Residue, then its C-alpha position, 0 to 999 in steps of 0.5 A: x106316158x107320151x100323148x095326152x089324148x083322152x083315155x076311151x079304155x078301160x071305162x069308168x066306174x061310179x062308186x058310192x060307200x059308206x066307211x065305219x070304223x070298228x074294234x077288233x071285238x066288232x060283231x056284226x049285227x043280225x041285219x035280216x030284220x033291218x026294214x027294206x032288207x030281204x035277204x042277206x047272203x054271206x059271200x065268204x072271206x077272202x085274202x087280197x093285198x094291196x101295193x100302193x103308189x104315189x109320190x114321196x110327198x104323197x100328193x096323189x094320196x093328199x088329193x084324195x086320189x089312190x092308186x093300187x096293184x091288187x093281187x087275190x081277189x078283186x085283182x088288178x091295178x086300179x086308180x080311184x078319184x073323188x067324182x065331185x070335191x063335195x062327195x068324197x064318198x063318191x068316186x071314180x075308178x079305173x081298172x086294168x088288168x094285173x101284168x106278172x111282175x109289174x111293179x110300176x103303174x101303167x101308163x094308162x094310168x099315170x097318164x089321167x094323174x099327170x097333172x098332179x105328178x108332173x115329173x115326180x117319181x111314182x113308187x110303192x109306198x104302202x102294201x095292205x094286206x087285207x083278210x075280208x068277209x062280205x055280206x049281200x044285202x037283198x030286197x024283198x025281191x031278191x035284188x041285191x041292194x048293197x054289199x057290206x064288206x068287213x076288212x081286217x087290215x094288216x100293214x106290211x113293212x118293207x121286212x114283211x113283217x106286220x107294223x099295224x093292223x086295224x079294222x073297217x066296214x064298208x057298206x057299198x051301193x049296188x042298188x041303192x035305196x032307202x035300206x041303206x040308210x037304215x042299214x047305216x043306222x043299224x051298224x052305228x047302233x051296233x057300235x059302228x062309227x061312220x060319217x067320215x070317209x077315209x081310205x084304207x092307205x091313209x090310215x096306213x101311211x099316218x098324219x102325213x097323208x093327212x096333210x093339205x093337198x098342193x092345192x088347197x081350197x078350204x070347204x068353205x069355197x067349195x062352192x064358191x065361183x070366185x070369178x070378181x076380182x079381190x076375191x081371197x083365194x081366188x087363184x087357188x080356185x081357179x088352178x084347182x079348177x084348171x086341175x079338175x078340168x084336166x083330169x076330167x079331160x083325161x079321165x072321160x072321153x065323152x066329157x073330153x070337148x067339155x072339159x077342154x072349154x073349161x081349161x081353155x075359159x079358166x086359164x083365160x080367167x088365170x090370165x086375167x087374175x095374174x094381171x091384176x096388182x099382186x103382192x105375193x108373186x115377184x114381177x119378173x114371175x108374174x110377167x113369165x105366167x102371163x106369157x105361158x098362161x097366153x101361150x096356153x089359151x091360144x093353143x086350147x082356143x085354136x083347138x076349137x075353132x072351126x078350121x083350127x088343128x085338133x092335134x094342137x090342145x093334145x099336143x100342148x097338154x103333153x108338153x113339158x111347158x105345160x106341165x112346168x106352167x102347172x108347176x109355177x102356178x102351184x108355186x104361185x098359190x103357195x105364194x098367195x096362201x102364205x099373203x093371205x094367213x099373214x095380212 
């Protein structure tokens, strides 16, 4: 992982899917008579195995990010990230082909989530063996509108034994349309429990995987601007915005220029926020954060200037200095959260 230049290959795919929890004896209802569904094709059953990778504290999983190596059906390396904080069922996915015998995440994928992982090791944290049946739903004209995936999942321990089992359905959008809501309603009527997006690996890893992310933004503040002084959790919102812009920069080459602009603006706002009187950060840490944020804004703005050096921002974002700054900001957010919960 030697470069912070945005990833241009492989392409990013958008996925919209609904998940449903079902018991082991659940029977998928006949969907041929559902309004908007013209025909249903049974694509058969396959077996696949997925190894999931994360830090020891499950930092990626807690952020809603999954990094896996899959063999069998749909094989390859897959990195999935929430496309938007407010719509967790829509995710961006980046895929890479398998390399025989490889048991470490490819640099191309690790680079994208570098601001989350930073210096922590990323290793295998869970292995799932899935027995999958797939149905393809078509409209009256024969066009594919969705796939219904029926997965029976076995959680495999380090010694190869199965430690847990569960079953779930996924309704994966292909062309969309009103029929999807009707299909979802039919599944609900048959006893499937929907309305909640939980990745398989989260269910496999248990309570630790559902702990709050290190930059915790309450749901009530998801659409809060937090640009004015004194806003509760303003520091957390700004650091979260910086992380979001960083991920966009590394993920999407077409949006990289705008992402750099957002990074620079957010760093400026963070500098203003840190310059306000603090009750939860020691004075020496405030001074250090001010110095590092001033450095970062200078590097980012220099790239944006007509006569600026285009490599300054990539070099800054790839540096250990930048990662150390983000580590310090994460620590400051934790201090802010502890302070807000005690005042």
